[in-house]
VEXPALUM-449154 format. One record per residue: x, y, z of N, C-alpha, C in turn; residue in three letters. Coordinates in steps of 0.2 Angstrom, whole numbers, plus 5000, padded with zeros to 4 digits. Layout:
REM residues N
<node n_east="X" n_north="Y" n_up="Z" ca_east="X" ca_north="Y" ca_up="Z" c_east="X" c_north="Y" c_up="Z" residu="ALA"/>
...
This chain:
REM residues 67
<node n_east="4873" n_north="5084" n_up="5312" ca_east="4871" ca_north="5079" ca_up="5308" c_east="4877" c_north="5074" c_up="5308" residu="MET"/>
<node n_east="4877" n_north="5068" n_up="5310" ca_east="4882" ca_north="5063" ca_up="5309" c_east="4882" c_north="5059" c_up="5303" residu="VAL"/>
<node n_east="4887" n_north="5059" n_up="5300" ca_east="4888" ca_north="5056" ca_up="5293" c_east="4891" c_north="5048" c_up="5294" residu="THR"/>
<node n_east="4888" n_north="5043" n_up="5292" ca_east="4890" ca_north="5037" ca_up="5292" c_east="4894" c_north="5035" c_up="5287" residu="ASN"/>
<node n_east="4900" n_north="5034" n_up="5289" ca_east="4906" ca_north="5033" ca_up="5284" c_east="4906" c_north="5026" c_up="5280" residu="LEU"/>
<node n_east="4902" n_north="5022" n_up="5282" ca_east="4901" ca_north="5016" ca_up="5279" c_east="4894" c_north="5014" c_up="5276" residu="HIS"/>
<node n_east="4890" n_north="5020" n_up="5275" ca_east="4884" ca_north="5019" ca_up="5272" c_east="4884" c_north="5018" c_up="5265" residu="SER"/>
<node n_east="4879" n_north="5014" n_up="5262" ca_east="4879" ca_north="5012" ca_up="5255" c_east="4879" c_north="5019" c_up="5250" residu="PRO"/>
<node n_east="4876" n_north="5024" n_up="5253" ca_east="4876" ca_north="5030" ca_up="5249" c_east="4883" c_north="5033" c_up="5247" residu="GLU"/>
<node n_east="4887" n_north="5033" n_up="5253" ca_east="4894" ca_north="5035" ca_up="5253" c_east="4898" c_north="5030" c_up="5248" residu="ARG"/>
<node n_east="4897" n_north="5025" n_up="5249" ca_east="4901" ca_north="5020" ca_up="5245" c_east="4899" c_north="5021" c_up="5238" residu="HIS"/>
<node n_east="4893" n_north="5022" n_up="5236" ca_east="4891" ca_north="5024" ca_up="5229" c_east="4895" c_north="5030" c_up="5226" residu="LEU"/>
<node n_east="4895" n_north="5035" n_up="5230" ca_east="4898" ca_north="5041" ca_up="5229" c_east="4906" c_north="5040" c_up="5228" residu="ILE"/>
<node n_east="4909" n_north="5036" n_up="5232" ca_east="4916" ca_north="5035" ca_up="5231" c_east="4917" c_north="5031" c_up="5225" residu="GLU"/>
<node n_east="4913" n_north="5026" n_up="5223" ca_east="4914" ca_north="5022" ca_up="5217" c_east="4913" c_north="5026" c_up="5211" residu="LEU"/>
<node n_east="4908" n_north="5030" n_up="5211" ca_east="4907" ca_north="5035" ca_up="5205" c_east="4913" c_north="5040" c_up="5204" residu="ARG"/>
<node n_east="4916" n_north="5042" n_up="5210" ca_east="4921" ca_north="5046" ca_up="5210" c_east="4928" c_north="5042" c_up="5206" residu="MET"/>
<node n_east="4928" n_north="5036" n_up="5209" ca_east="4934" ca_north="5032" ca_up="5206" c_east="4934" c_north="5031" c_up="5199" residu="GLU"/>
<node n_east="4927" n_north="5029" n_up="5197" ca_east="4925" ca_north="5027" ca_up="5190" c_east="4927" c_north="5034" c_up="5186" residu="HIS"/>
<node n_east="4925" n_north="5040" n_up="5188" ca_east="4926" ca_north="5046" ca_up="5184" c_east="4934" c_north="5047" c_up="5184" residu="ALA"/>
<node n_east="4938" n_north="5046" n_up="5189" ca_east="4945" ca_north="5047" ca_up="5189" c_east="4948" c_north="5042" c_up="5184" residu="ASP"/>
<node n_east="4945" n_north="5036" n_up="5184" ca_east="4948" ca_north="5031" ca_up="5179" c_east="4946" c_north="5033" c_up="5171" residu="LEU"/>
<node n_east="4940" n_north="5036" n_up="5170" ca_east="4938" ca_north="5038" ca_up="5163" c_east="4944" c_north="5044" c_up="5161" residu="ASP"/>
<node n_east="4946" n_north="5048" n_up="5165" ca_east="4950" ca_north="5053" ca_up="5164" c_east="4957" c_north="5051" c_up="5163" residu="ALA"/>
<node n_east="4959" n_north="5046" n_up="5167" ca_east="4965" ca_north="5043" ca_up="5166" c_east="4966" c_north="5039" c_up="5160" residu="LEU"/>
<node n_east="4961" n_north="5036" n_up="5158" ca_east="4961" ca_north="5032" ca_up="5152" c_east="4961" c_north="5037" c_up="5146" residu="ILE"/>
<node n_east="4957" n_north="5042" n_up="5146" ca_east="4957" ca_north="5047" ca_up="5141" c_east="4964" c_north="5050" c_up="5139" residu="ASP"/>
<node n_east="4967" n_north="5053" n_up="5145" ca_east="4974" ca_north="5055" ca_up="5145" c_east="4979" c_north="5050" c_up="5142" residu="ARG"/>
<node n_east="4978" n_north="5044" n_up="5144" ca_east="4983" ca_north="5039" ca_up="5142" c_east="4982" c_north="5037" c_up="5134" residu="ALA"/>
<node n_east="4976" n_north="5037" n_up="5132" ca_east="4975" ca_north="5036" ca_up="5125" c_east="4978" c_north="5041" c_up="5121" residu="ALA"/>
<node n_east="4978" n_north="5047" n_up="5123" ca_east="4981" ca_north="5052" ca_up="5119" c_east="4989" c_north="5053" c_up="5119" residu="ASN"/>
<node n_east="4992" n_north="5049" n_up="5124" ca_east="4999" ca_north="5049" ca_up="5124" c_east="5001" c_north="5043" c_up="5119" residu="ASP"/>
<node n_east="5007" n_north="5044" n_up="5116" ca_east="5010" ca_north="5039" ca_up="5112" c_east="5017" c_north="5038" c_up="5115" residu="ALA"/>
<node n_east="5019" n_north="5031" n_up="5115" ca_east="5016" ca_north="5025" ca_up="5113" c_east="5011" c_north="5024" c_up="5119" residu="PRO"/>
<node n_east="5006" n_north="5020" n_up="5117" ca_east="5001" ca_north="5018" ca_up="5122" c_east="5003" c_north="5011" c_up="5125" residu="VAL"/>
<node n_east="5003" n_north="5011" n_up="5132" ca_east="5005" ca_north="5005" ca_up="5135" c_east="4998" c_north="5000" c_up="5135" residu="ASP"/>
<node n_east="4998" n_north="4995" n_up="5130" ca_east="4992" ca_north="4991" ca_up="5130" c_east="4990" c_north="4987" c_up="5136" residu="GLU"/>
<node n_east="4995" n_north="4985" n_up="5139" ca_east="4993" ca_north="4981" ca_up="5145" c_east="4990" c_north="4985" c_up="5151" residu="LEU"/>
<node n_east="4993" n_north="4991" n_up="5152" ca_east="4990" ca_north="4996" ca_up="5157" c_east="4983" c_north="4998" c_up="5154" residu="MET"/>
<node n_east="4982" n_north="4999" n_up="5148" ca_east="4975" ca_north="5001" ca_up="5146" c_east="4970" c_north="4995" c_up="5148" residu="MET"/>
<node n_east="4972" n_north="4989" n_up="5146" ca_east="4968" ca_north="4983" ca_up="5147" c_east="4966" c_north="4983" c_up="5154" residu="ARG"/>
<node n_east="4971" n_north="4984" n_up="5159" ca_east="4970" ca_north="4984" ca_up="5166" c_east="4966" c_north="4989" c_up="5169" residu="ARG"/>
<node n_east="4967" n_north="4995" n_up="5166" ca_east="4963" ca_north="5001" ca_up="5168" c_east="4955" c_north="5000" c_up="5166" residu="LEU"/>
<node n_east="4955" n_north="4998" n_up="5160" ca_east="4948" ca_north="4997" ca_up="5157" c_east="4944" c_north="4991" c_up="5160" residu="LYS"/>
<node n_east="4948" n_north="4986" n_up="5162" ca_east="4945" ca_north="4981" ca_up="5166" c_east="4943" c_north="4983" c_up="5173" residu="LYS"/>
<node n_east="4946" n_north="4988" n_up="5176" ca_east="4945" ca_north="4990" ca_up="5183" c_east="4939" c_north="4995" c_up="5182" residu="ARG"/>
<node n_east="4938" n_north="4999" n_up="5177" ca_east="4933" ca_north="5003" ca_up="5176" c_east="4927" c_north="4999" c_up="5175" residu="ARG"/>
<node n_east="4927" n_north="4993" n_up="5171" ca_east="4921" ca_north="4989" ca_up="5170" c_east="4919" c_north="4986" c_up="5177" residu="LEU"/>
<node n_east="4924" n_north="4984" n_up="5181" ca_east="4922" ca_north="4981" ca_up="5187" c_east="4918" c_north="4987" c_up="5192" residu="SER"/>
<node n_east="4921" n_north="4993" n_up="5191" ca_east="4918" ca_north="4998" ca_up="5195" c_east="4911" c_north="4999" c_up="5193" residu="LEU"/>
<node n_east="4910" n_north="4999" n_up="5186" ca_east="4903" ca_north="5000" ca_up="5184" c_east="4898" c_north="4995" c_up="5186" residu="ARG"/>
<node n_east="4901" n_north="4989" n_up="5186" ca_east="4896" ca_north="4983" ca_up="5189" c_east="4895" c_north="4984" c_up="5196" residu="ASP"/>
<node n_east="4900" n_north="4986" n_up="5200" ca_east="4899" ca_north="4987" ca_up="5208" c_east="4894" c_north="4993" c_up="5208" residu="GLU"/>
<node n_east="4895" n_north="4998" n_up="5204" ca_east="4890" ca_north="5004" ca_up="5205" c_east="4883" c_north="5002" c_up="5204" residu="ILE"/>
<node n_east="4882" n_north="4997" n_up="5199" ca_east="4875" ca_north="4995" ca_up="5197" c_east="4872" c_north="4991" c_up="5203" residu="ALA"/>
<node n_east="4877" n_north="4986" n_up="5206" ca_east="4874" ca_north="4983" ca_up="5211" c_east="4872" c_north="4986" c_up="5217" residu="ARG"/>
<node n_east="4876" n_north="4992" n_up="5219" ca_east="4874" ca_north="4996" ca_up="5225" c_east="4869" c_north="5000" c_up="5223" residu="VAL"/>
<node n_east="4867" n_north="5003" n_up="5217" ca_east="4861" ca_north="5006" ca_up="5215" c_east="4855" c_north="5002" c_up="5216" residu="GLU"/>
<node n_east="4856" n_north="4995" n_up="5214" ca_east="4850" ca_north="4991" ca_up="5215" c_east="4848" c_north="4989" c_up="5222" residu="ARG"/>
<node n_east="4853" n_north="4989" n_up="5226" ca_east="4852" ca_north="4988" ca_up="5233" c_east="4848" c_north="4995" c_up="5236" residu="GLU"/>
<node n_east="4851" n_north="5000" n_up="5234" ca_east="4847" ca_north="5006" ca_up="5237" c_east="4841" c_north="5008" c_up="5234" residu="LEU"/>
<node n_east="4839" n_north="5005" n_up="5229" ca_east="4832" ca_north="5006" ca_up="5226" c_east="4827" c_north="5002" c_up="5229" residu="GLN"/>
<node n_east="4821" n_north="5005" n_up="5231" ca_east="4816" ca_north="5000" ca_up="5235" c_east="4813" c_north="4996" c_up="5229" residu="PRO"/>
<node n_east="4811" n_north="4990" n_up="5231" ca_east="4808" ca_north="4985" ca_up="5227" c_east="4801" c_north="4988" c_up="5225" residu="ASN"/>
<node n_east="4800" n_north="4988" n_up="5218" ca_east="4793" ca_north="4991" ca_up="5216" c_east="4788" c_north="4985" c_up="5216" residu="GLU"/>
<node n_east="4782" n_north="4987" n_up="5218" ca_east="4777" ca_north="4981" ca_up="5218" c_east="4775" c_north="4979" c_up="5212" residu="PRO"/>
<node n_east="4774" n_north="4973" n_up="5211" ca_east="4772" ca_north="4969" ca_up="5204" c_east="4766" c_north="4971" c_up="5202" residu="ALA"/>
């Protein structure tokens, strides 16, 4: 079986993995003192952007439902 490295399904998996990694990183950073507020804002902004991208790819992969 040949796997398409550029398929939307694979891209979705990679986005979800990166989102999970960011979640873990943010959790660890929040427990450390002192917290670098600028870094936390950037990480959270990236996580939000990933969530939006995941939602966009999921919409593309779902078939249109008849009205």
